[in-house]
Backbone as JSON Lines, residues from 0, in Angstrom:
{"i":0,"aa":"M","n":[7.42,16.95,-12.89],"ca":[8.1,17.69,-11.84],"c":[7.31,18.98,-11.57]}
{"i":1,"aa":"P","n":[7.44,19.52,-10.37],"ca":[6.71,20.75,-10.04],"c":[7.02,21.93,-10.95]}
{"i":2,"aa":"D","n":[8.25,22.0,-11.46],"ca":[8.61,23.13,-12.33],"c":[8.23,22.9,-13.79]}
{"i":3,"aa":"G","n":[7.54,21.79,-14.09],"ca":[7.11,21.51,-15.45],"c":[8.08,20.69,-16.27]}
{"i":4,"aa":"T","n":[9.23,20.35,-15.71],"ca":[10.22,19.55,-16.41],"c":[9.75,18.11,-16.51]}
{"i":5,"aa":"K","n":[9.9,17.53,-17.68],"ca":[9.54,16.12,-17.86],"c":[10.78,15.27,-17.68]}
{"i":6,"aa":"V","n":[10.62,14.15,-16.97],"ca":[11.73,13.24,-16.71],"c":[11.31,11.85,-17.15]}
{"i":7,"aa":"A","n":[12.14,11.18,-17.95],"ca":[11.85,9.82,-18.38],"c":[12.06,8.85,-17.22]}
{"i":8,"aa":"V","n":[11.06,8.0,-16.98],"ca":[11.14,7.02,-15.91],"c":[11.3,5.65,-16.55]}
{"i":9,"aa":"R","n":[12.25,4.88,-16.07],"ca":[12.55,3.58,-16.68],"c":[12.07,2.39,-15.85]}
{"i":10,"aa":"E","n":[11.48,2.63,-14.7],"ca":[10.99,1.52,-13.88],"c":[9.61,1.84,-13.35]}
{"i":11,"aa":"G","n":[8.87,0.8,-12.98],"ca":[7.52,0.99,-12.48],"c":[6.51,1.12,-13.6]}
{"i":12,"aa":"T","n":[5.28,1.4,-13.23],"ca":[4.22,1.61,-14.22],"c":[3.74,3.04,-14.1]}
{"i":13,"aa":"P","n":[3.27,3.62,-15.19],"ca":[2.8,5.01,-15.13],"c":[1.6,5.17,-14.2]}
{"i":14,"aa":"Q","n":[1.6,6.25,-13.43],"ca":[0.48,6.54,-12.56],"c":[-0.77,6.75,-13.41]}
{"i":15,"aa":"G","n":[-1.86,6.08,-13.06],"ca":[-3.09,6.23,-13.81],"c":[-3.19,5.32,-15.02]}
{"i":16,"aa":"G","n":[-2.15,4.56,-15.29],"ca":[-2.18,3.65,-16.43],"c":[-3.06,2.44,-16.13]}
{"i":17,"aa":"P","n":[-3.51,1.74,-17.16],"ca":[-4.41,0.6,-16.94],"c":[-3.73,-0.58,-16.24]}
{"i":18,"aa":"L","n":[-2.43,-0.66,-16.3],"ca":[-1.72,-1.78,-15.68],"c":[-1.46,-1.55,-14.19]}
{"i":19,"aa":"S","n":[-1.45,-0.29,-13.76],"ca":[-1.12,0.05,-12.38],"c":[-2.03,-0.62,-11.35]}
{"i":20,"aa":"P","n":[-3.37,-0.56,-11.47],"ca":[-4.21,-1.22,-10.45],"c":[-4.03,-2.74,-10.44]}
{"i":21,"aa":"L","n":[-3.84,-3.33,-11.59],"ca":[-3.65,-4.78,-11.66],"c":[-2.37,-5.2,-10.93]}
{"i":22,"aa":"L","n":[-1.28,-4.52,-11.21],"ca":[-0.02,-4.86,-10.56],"c":[-0.08,-4.59,-9.06]}
{"i":23,"aa":"S","n":[-0.76,-3.51,-8.67],"ca":[-0.91,-3.23,-7.23],"c":[-1.64,-4.36,-6.54]}
{"i":24,"aa":"N","n":[-2.71,-4.85,-7.16],"ca":[-3.47,-5.95,-6.56],"c":[-2.64,-7.21,-6.45]}
{"i":25,"aa":"V","n":[-1.82,-7.49,-7.44],"ca":[-0.97,-8.68,-7.41],"c":[0.06,-8.57,-6.29]}
{"i":26,"aa":"V","n":[0.75,-7.43,-6.24],"ca":[1.81,-7.24,-5.25],"c":[1.26,-7.17,-3.84]}
{"i":27,"aa":"L","n":[0.14,-6.46,-3.65],"ca":[-0.38,-6.25,-2.3],"c":[-1.29,-7.38,-1.82]}
{"i":28,"aa":"N","n":[-1.42,-8.44,-2.59],"ca":[-2.18,-9.6,-2.14],"c":[-1.59,-10.16,-0.84]}
{"i":29,"aa":"E","n":[-0.28,-10.11,-0.71],"ca":[0.37,-10.58,0.52],"c":[-0.03,-9.72,1.72]}
{"i":30,"aa":"L","n":[-0.19,-8.41,1.5],"ca":[-0.66,-7.53,2.57],"c":[-2.07,-7.92,2.98]}
{"i":31,"aa":"D","n":[-2.94,-8.22,2.03],"ca":[-4.3,-8.65,2.35],"c":[-4.29,-9.86,3.27]}
{"i":32,"aa":"G","n":[-3.45,-10.83,2.95],"ca":[-3.35,-12.03,3.77],"c":[-2.87,-11.72,5.18]}
{"i":33,"aa":"E","n":[-1.91,-10.82,5.29],"ca":[-1.38,-10.44,6.6],"c":[-2.44,-9.72,7.43]}
{"i":34,"aa":"L","n":[-3.18,-8.81,6.82],"ca":[-4.23,-8.1,7.55],"c":[-5.34,-9.06,7.99]}
{"i":35,"aa":"A","n":[-5.7,-10.0,7.13],"ca":[-6.72,-10.99,7.47],"c":[-6.22,-11.9,8.61]}
{"i":36,"aa":"R","n":[-4.96,-12.28,8.54],"ca":[-4.37,-13.14,9.58],"c":[-4.42,-12.44,10.94]}
{"i":37,"aa":"R","n":[-4.22,-11.12,10.93],"ca":[-4.26,-10.35,12.18],"c":[-5.69,-10.08,12.66]}
{"i":38,"aa":"G","n":[-6.66,-10.43,11.85],"ca":[-8.06,-10.23,12.23],"c":[-8.54,-8.79,12.07]}
{"i":39,"aa":"L","n":[-7.86,-8.02,11.22],"ca":[-8.24,-6.63,11.02],"c":[-9.29,-6.52,9.93]}
{"i":40,"aa":"R","n":[-10.18,-5.54,10.08],"ca":[-11.17,-5.26,9.05],"c":[-10.58,-4.22,8.11]}
{"i":41,"aa":"F","n":[-10.62,-4.49,6.82],"ca":[-9.99,-3.59,5.86],"c":[-10.68,-3.67,4.5]}
{"i":42,"aa":"V","n":[-10.45,-2.63,3.71],"ca":[-10.91,-2.56,2.33],"c":[-9.74,-2.03,1.52]}
{"i":43,"aa":"R","n":[-9.46,-2.65,0.39],"ca":[-8.35,-2.19,-0.44],"c":[-8.75,-2.29,-1.9]}
{"i":44,"aa":"Y","n":[-8.41,-1.24,-2.67],"ca":[-8.51,-1.27,-4.12],"c":[-7.2,-0.74,-4.66]}
{"i":45,"aa":"A","n":[-6.53,-1.55,-5.44],"ca":[-5.21,-1.21,-5.99],"c":[-4.29,-0.82,-4.83]}
{"i":46,"aa":"D","n":[-3.76,0.4,-4.83],"ca":[-2.83,0.77,-3.76],"c":[-3.48,1.65,-2.69]}
{"i":47,"aa":"D","n":[-4.8,1.77,-2.71],"ca":[-5.53,2.5,-1.67],"c":[-6.09,1.51,-0.66]}
{"i":48,"aa":"A","n":[-5.92,1.81,0.62],"ca":[-6.41,0.89,1.65],"c":[-7.0,1.66,2.82]}
{"i":49,"aa":"N","n":[-8.05,1.11,3.38],"ca":[-8.62,1.59,4.65],"c":[-8.61,0.41,5.61]}
{"i":50,"aa":"I","n":[-8.04,0.63,6.8],"ca":[-8.02,-0.38,7.84],"c":[-8.82,0.19,9.01]}
{"i":51,"aa":"F","n":[-9.8,-0.55,9.47],"ca":[-10.73,-0.05,10.48],"c":[-10.38,-0.6,11.86]}
{"i":52,"aa":"V","n":[-10.21,0.32,12.82],"ca":[-9.9,-0.04,14.2],"c":[-10.84,0.73,15.12]}
{"i":53,"aa":"R","n":[-10.83,0.4,16.4],"ca":[-11.78,1.0,17.34],"c":[-11.3,2.29,17.99]}
{"i":54,"aa":"S","n":[-10.0,2.54,18.03],"ca":[-9.52,3.73,18.73],"c":[-8.33,4.34,17.99]}
{"i":55,"aa":"E","n":[-8.03,5.58,18.33],"ca":[-6.87,6.25,17.74],"c":[-5.58,5.52,18.14]}
{"i":56,"aa":"R","n":[-5.53,5.08,19.38],"ca":[-4.33,4.37,19.86],"c":[-4.1,3.09,19.05]}
{"i":57,"aa":"A","n":[-5.18,2.35,18.79],"ca":[-5.07,1.13,17.97],"c":[-4.66,1.49,16.55]}
{"i":58,"aa":"G","n":[-5.19,2.61,16.04],"ca":[-4.84,3.04,14.69],"c":[-3.36,3.36,14.56]}
{"i":59,"aa":"L","n":[-2.81,4.05,15.55],"ca":[-1.38,4.37,15.51],"c":[-0.53,3.1,15.58]}
{"i":60,"aa":"R","n":[-0.95,2.16,16.43],"ca":[-0.21,0.91,16.57],"c":[-0.26,0.1,15.27]}
{"i":61,"aa":"V","n":[-1.45,0.0,14.67],"ca":[-1.61,-0.77,13.43],"c":[-0.86,-0.09,12.29]}
{"i":62,"aa":"M","n":[-0.93,1.24,12.22],"ca":[-0.23,1.94,11.15],"c":[1.28,1.7,11.23]}
{"i":63,"aa":"A","n":[1.82,1.72,12.43],"ca":[3.26,1.48,12.59],"c":[3.62,0.05,12.19]}
{"i":64,"aa":"S","n":[2.81,-0.92,12.59],"ca":[3.16,-2.31,12.27],"c":[2.95,-2.62,10.79]}
{"i":65,"aa":"V","n":[1.93,-2.03,10.17],"ca":[1.71,-2.25,8.74],"c":[2.82,-1.58,7.94]}
{"i":66,"aa":"R","n":[3.23,-0.39,8.35],"ca":[4.34,0.3,7.67],"c":[5.6,-0.55,7.75]}
{"i":67,"aa":"Q","n":[5.87,-1.12,8.92],"ca":[7.06,-1.97,9.08],"c":[6.94,-3.2,8.18]}
{"i":68,"aa":"F","n":[5.77,-3.81,8.11],"ca":[5.55,-4.97,7.25],"c":[5.82,-4.61,5.79]}
{"i":69,"aa":"L","n":[5.29,-3.49,5.34],"ca":[5.47,-3.09,3.94],"c":[6.93,-2.77,3.62]}
{"i":70,"aa":"E","n":[7.6,-2.09,4.54],"ca":[8.97,-1.68,4.27],"c":[9.98,-2.81,4.44]}
{"i":71,"aa":"K","n":[9.82,-3.6,5.49],"ca":[10.81,-4.65,5.77],"c":[10.54,-5.93,4.96]}
{"i":72,"aa":"R","n":[9.32,-6.41,5.04],"ca":[9.01,-7.7,4.43],"c":[8.8,-7.6,2.92]}
{"i":73,"aa":"M","n":[8.09,-6.54,2.5],"ca":[7.75,-6.43,1.08],"c":[8.69,-5.47,0.34]}
{"i":74,"aa":"R","n":[9.56,-4.79,1.07],"ca":[10.54,-3.86,0.5],"c":[9.9,-2.79,-0.35]}
{"i":75,"aa":"L","n":[8.79,-2.22,0.18],"ca":[8.09,-1.12,-0.48],"c":[8.32,0.15,0.31]}
{"i":76,"aa":"R","n":[8.43,1.27,-0.36],"ca":[8.58,2.55,0.31],"c":[7.22,3.09,0.69]}
{"i":77,"aa":"V","n":[7.12,3.59,1.92],"ca":[5.87,4.19,2.39],"c":[6.11,5.68,2.59]}
């Protein structure tokens, strides 16, 4: 916490832990398939992703649709 208080977390994996990138890759594999199906160029490692588009307008549109996919279909918080 920002004030230095430690809080026990009972769900998820610790940030920076060795299991975190592996689980991210497993869970986000469905996102990879969706981006490929849409014909988008992208690079992803664990939970970091770059999606390449030609214009700012396309970027805003893709960001909104990917956010909706992650939140609605995969039930992940963005």
